[in-house]
TORRO-466889 format. One record per residue: residue number from 1; residue in three letters; chain; x negated, z negated, y of N, C-alpha, C in turn. Coordinates in steps of 0.1 Angstrom, whole numbers, plus 5000, padded with zeros to 4 digits. Example, Ala and Ser with C-alpha at 12.3 -4.5 7.8 and 13.67 -1.06 7.14 Angstrom:
# residues 2
PAMI   kemar   nuba   dolum    nc1    nc3    nc2   cac1   cac3   cac2    cc1    cc3    cc2
PAMI       1    ALA       A   4868   4922   4943   4877   4922   4955   4868   4922   4967
PAMI       2    SER       A   4872   4929   4978   4863   4929   4989   4871   4921   5000
END
This chain:
# residues 124
PAMI   kemar   nuba   dolum    nc1    nc3    nc2   cac1   cac3   cac2    cc1    cc3    cc2
PAMI       1    MET       A   0670   8284   9385   0671   8281   9371   0684   8273   9368
PAMI       2    THR       A   0693   8278   9359   0705   8271   9356   0703   8261   9344
PAMI       3    SER       A   0712   8251   9344   0711   8242   9333   0720   8247   9322
PAMI       4    PRO       A   0716   8243   9309   0724   8248   9298   0739   8243   9299
PAMI       5    MET       A   0748   8251   9294   0762   8247   9294   0764   8235   9285
PAMI       6    PRO       A   0770   8224   9289   0772   8213   9281   0782   8216   9270
PAMI       7    ALA       A   0781   8209   9259   0790   8211   9247   0803   8203   9249
PAMI       8    PRO       A   0814   8208   9243   0826   8200   9243   0824   8186   9236
PAMI       9    VAL       A   0831   8176   9241   0830   8163   9235   0843   8160   9227
PAMI      10    ASN       A   0841   8157   9214   0852   8153   9205   0853   8138   9206
PAMI      11    ILE       A   0863   8133   9213   0864   8119   9215   0866   8111   9202
PAMI      12    ALA       A   0874   8116   9193   0876   8109   9180   0862   8107   9173
PAMI      13    ALA       A   0854   8118   9173   0841   8117   9166   0831   8108   9174
PAMI      14    ALA       A   0832   8108   9187   0824   8099   9195   0827   8084   9192
PAMI      15    LEU       A   0840   8081   9191   0844   8068   9189   0840   8064   9174
PAMI      16    ALA       A   0839   8073   9165   0835   8070   9151   0820   8066   9150
PAMI      17    GLN       A   0812   8069   9161   0798   8066   9161   0794   8051   9163
PAMI      18    PHE       A   0804   8044   9167   0800   8029   9170   0812   8020   9166
PAMI      19    SER       A   0809   8007   9165   0820   7998   9160   0820   7986   9169
PAMI      20    ASP       A   0810   7983   9178   0809   7971   9186   0820   7972   9198
PAMI      21    GLN       A   0825   7961   9200   0836   7961   9211   0831   7956   9224
PAMI      22    TRP       A   0838   7961   9235   0835   7958   9248   0821   7964   9252
PAMI      23    ALA       A   0816   7974   9245   0803   7981   9248   0806   7995   9252
PAMI      24    GLN       A   0805   7999   9264   0809   8012   9268   0799   8022   9265
PAMI      25    ARG       A   0803   8034   9261   0794   8046   9258   0798   8057   9267
PAMI      26    LYS       A   0787   8062   9273   0789   8073   9282   0790   8086   9275
PAMI      27    ILE       A   0801   8094   9277   0803   8107   9270   0802   8119   9279
PAMI      28    ALA       A   0802   8116   9292   0801   8127   9302   0798   8122   9316
PAMI      29    ASP       A   0793   8131   9325   0791   8129   9339   0801   8138   9346
PAMI      30    VAL       A   0807   8134   9357   0815   8142   9365   0810   8139   9380
PAMI      31    ASN       A   0802   8148   9386   0796   8145   9398   0789   8131   9398
PAMI      32    ASP       A   0793   8122   9406   0786   8108   9405   0794   8098   9397
PAMI      33    TYR       A   0803   8103   9389   0811   8094   9380   0807   8095   9366
PAMI      34    GLU       A   0809   8085   9358   0807   8085   9344   0820   8084   9337
PAMI      35    VAL       A   0821   8092   9326   0832   8092   9317   0828   8084   9305
PAMI      36    LYS       A   0834   8073   9302   0830   8064   9291   0841   8061   9282
PAMI      37    ILE       A   0837   8057   9270   0847   8053   9259   0843   8039   9255
PAMI      38    ALA       A   0852   8032   9250   0850   8018   9245   0860   8014   9235
PAMI      39    LYS       A   0857   8004   9227   0867   7998   9218   0868   7983   9222
PAMI      40    LEU       A   0880   7979   9224   0883   7966   9228   0892   7958   9219
PAMI      41    GLN       A   0889   7944   9219   0899   7936   9212   0896   7922   9217
PAMI      42    GLY       A   0907   7915   9220   0907   7902   9227   0908   7903   9242
PAMI      43    GLU       A   0904   7893   9249   0905   7892   9263   0891   7893   9269
PAMI      44    PHE       A   0890   7901   9280   0877   7903   9287   0876   7892   9297
PAMI      45    VAL       A   0871   7895   9309   0869   7885   9320   0876   7890   9332
PAMI      46    TRP       A   0882   7880   9339   0888   7884   9353   0876   7889   9362
PAMI      47    HIS       A   0879   7900   9368   0868   7905   9377   0874   7915   9388
PAMI      48    THR       A   0866   7919   9397   0870   7928   9407   0859   7938   9410
PAMI      49    HIS       A   0862   7950   9413   0853   7961   9417   0856   7963   9431
PAMI      50    GLU       A   0848   7957   9440   0852   7958   9455   0851   7971   9461
PAMI      51    ASP       A   0843   7979   9455   0840   7993   9462   0845   8005   9455
PAMI      52    THR       A   0852   8002   9443   0856   8015   9436   0870   8012   9428
PAMI      53    ASP       A   0877   8023   9426   0889   8022   9417   0883   8023   9403
PAMI      54    GLU       A   0891   8020   9393   0888   8021   9379   0898   8026   9371
PAMI      55    LEU       A   0896   8038   9364   0907   8045   9356   0905   8041   9341
PAMI      56    PHE       A   0916   8037   9335   0918   8033   9321   0927   8043   9315
PAMI      57    LEU       A   0923   8049   9304   0932   8058   9296   0932   8053   9282
PAMI      58    VAL       A   0943   8049   9276   0944   8044   9263   0944   8056   9253
PAMI      59    ILE       A   0935   8056   9243   0934   8066   9233   0942   8062   9220
PAMI      60    SER       A   0940   8049   9217   0947   8043   9205   0949   8029   9207
PAMI      61    GLY       A   0958   8022   9201   0961   8008   9203   0970   8006   9216
PAMI      62    ARG       A   0968   7994   9221   0977   7990   9233   0968   7981   9241
PAMI      63    LEU       A   0968   7985   9254   0960   7977   9264   0968   7970   9274
PAMI      64    THR       A   0966   7958   9276   0973   7951   9287   0963   7949   9299
PAMI      65    ILE       A   0966   7953   9310   0957   7950   9322   0964   7940   9330
PAMI      66    GLN       A   0958   7928   9328   0964   7916   9335   0961   7917   9349
PAMI      67    LEU       A   0971   7916   9358   0968   7915   9373   0974   7902   9378
PAMI      68    ARG       A   0970   7897   9389   0976   7885   9394   0991   7886   9398
PAMI      69    ASP       A   0995   7899   9400   1009   7901   9404   1018   7905   9392
PAMI      70    GLY       A   1012   7906   9380   1019   7910   9368   1011   7919   9360
PAMI      71    ASP       A   1015   7920   9347   1007   7928   9337   1012   7943   9337
PAMI      72    VAL       A   1002   7952   9334   1005   7966   9331   1002   7968   9316
PAMI      73    VAL       A   1011   7973   9309   1009   7976   9294   1008   7991   9293
PAMI      74    LEU       A   0997   7995   9286   0995   8009   9284   0995   8012   9269
PAMI      75    GLU       A   1001   8023   9266   1003   8028   9252   0994   8040   9251
PAMI      76    PRO       A   0991   8045   9239   0983   8057   9237   0988   8068   9246
PAMI      77    GLY       A   0979   8075   9253   0982   8086   9262   0986   8082   9275
PAMI      78    GLU       A   0986   8069   9279   0989   8064   9293   0977   8060   9299
PAMI      79    LEU       A   0977   8062   9313   0966   8058   9321   0971   8050   9332
PAMI      80    PHE       A   0961   8042   9337   0964   8034   9349   0951   8033   9357
PAMI      81    VAL       A   0952   8033   9370   0941   8032   9379   0942   8018   9386
PAMI      82    VAL       A   0932   8009   9383   0931   7997   9391   0925   8000   9404
PAMI      83    PRO       A   0932   7997   9415   0927   8000   9428   0915   7991   9431
PAMI      84    ARG       A   0906   7996   9439   0894   7989   9443   0899   7975   9449
PAMI      85    GLY       A   0891   7965   9446   0894   7952   9452   0905   7944   9444
PAMI      86    VAL       A   0911   7949   9435   0922   7942   9428   0916   7935   9416
PAMI      87    GLU       A   0918   7922   9415   0913   7914   9404   0921   7918   9392
PAMI      88    HIS       A   0914   7920   9380   0921   7923   9368   0913   7918   9356
PAMI      89    CYS       A   0920   7918   9344   0914   7913   9332   0921   7921   9320
PAMI      90    PRO       A   0913   7931   9314   0918   7937   9302   0920   7929   9291
PAMI      91    LEU       A   0931   7931   9283   0934   7923   9271   0940   7933   9261
PAMI      92    ALA       A   0934   7932   9248   0939   7940   9237   0941   7931   9225
PAMI      93    ALA       A   0954   7929   9222   0957   7921   9209   0952   7927   9197
PAMI      94    GLU       A   0951   7941   9196   0946   7948   9185   0935   7957   9189
PAMI      95    GLU       A   0926   7962   9180   0916   7970   9184   0922   7982   9192
PAMI      96    THR       A   0917   7985   9204   0921   7995   9212   0910   8004   9217
PAMI      97    ALA       A   0912   8017   9216   0901   8026   9221   0906   8032   9234
PAMI      98    ILE       A   0896   8032   9244   0900   8035   9258   0889   8046   9263
PAMI      99    LEU       A   0893   8053   9273   0884   8061   9281   0885   8055   9295
PAMI     100    LEU       A   0873   8054   9301   0872   8048   9315   0865   8059   9324
PAMI     101    MET       A   0868   8059   9336   0861   8067   9346   0859   8060   9358
PAMI     102    GLU       A   0846   8059   9362   0842   8052   9375   0829   8056   9380
PAMI     103    PRO       A   0825   8053   9392   0811   8058   9396   0800   8052   9387
PAMI     104    ALA       A   0789   8060   9386   0778   8056   9378   0772   8043   9384
PAMI     105    GLY       A   0768   8034   9375   0761   8022   9379   0771   8010   9382
PAMI     106    VAL       A   0784   8012   9380   0793   8001   9382   0792   7992   9371
PAMI     107    PRO       A   0789   7979   9374   0788   7969   9362   0802   7967   9356
PAMI     108    ASN       A   0803   7966   9343   0815   7965   9336   0823   7952   9339
PAMI     109    THR       A   0816   7941   9344   0822   7929   9347   0824   7928   9363
PAMI     110    GLY       A   0822   7938   9370   0824   7938   9384   0816   7927   9391
PAMI     111    ASP       A   0823   7919   9399   0817   7908   9406   0816   7895   9398
PAMI     112    ALA       A   0821   7895   9386   0821   7883   9378   0808   7880   9371
PAMI     113    GLY       A   0800   7891   9368   0787   7889   9361   0789   7881   9348
PAMI     114    GLY       A   0779   7875   9343   0780   7867   9331   0775   7874   9318
PAMI     115    ALA       A   0778   7866   9308   0773   7871   9294   0779   7884   9289
PAMI     116    ARG       A   0790   7888   9294   0797   7900   9290   0792   7913   9298
PAMI     117    THR       A   0783   7911   9307   0778   7922   9315   0769   7930   9306
PAMI     118    THR       A   0771   7943   9304   0763   7951   9295   0761   7964   9303
PAMI     119    ALA       A   0750   7970   9300   0747   7983   9305   0754   7994   9297
PAMI     120    VAL       A   0758   8005   9303   0764   8016   9296   0754   8023   9287
PAMI     121    ARG       A   0758   8025   9275   0749   8032   9266   0753   8046   9263
PAMI     122    ALA       A   0743   8054   9261   0746   8068   9257   0749   8068   9242
PAMI     123    LEU       A   0757   8078   9238   0760   8080   9223   0746   8085   9217
PAMI     124    ASN       A   0745   8081   9204   0732   8086   9197   0732   8100   9195
END
C-alpha cells in the first residue's frame, strides 16, 4: 500500500500561521531529517551540535551566525551550514525568517539546554 502524495508547502503561508519567535515549526520530513521554519529576533544561546551539521537558509531579514572564529552574515536567499561540533550563536537584529534542516530529534539548543530549549511543533 502506498502513502498519499504529500502536498506542496507554501513557505510564506506557513510563516503566516505563527508569530512566536525562536519556536521551530516542522514543514516537511526528508528521510531522517526535519525541514523547519522559524522566526527569530534578538540573540539565541551559544551552543554546539556534536553529532550533526545544521543548515540555515534565510527567507527574509538578516541573520548573523556568531562563531568563535568570526561572524557569518546571511541575507535573504543565502544559506550556511554550521559544521558539527562548531559552537555558534544565531543573532537577528530585526525579525528574520529562516528555514532549517537537521536530523529529527536534535534539540534547538544543542548541548546548552536551558530555558530556550523547545520541542519542534507541527503547523496547525
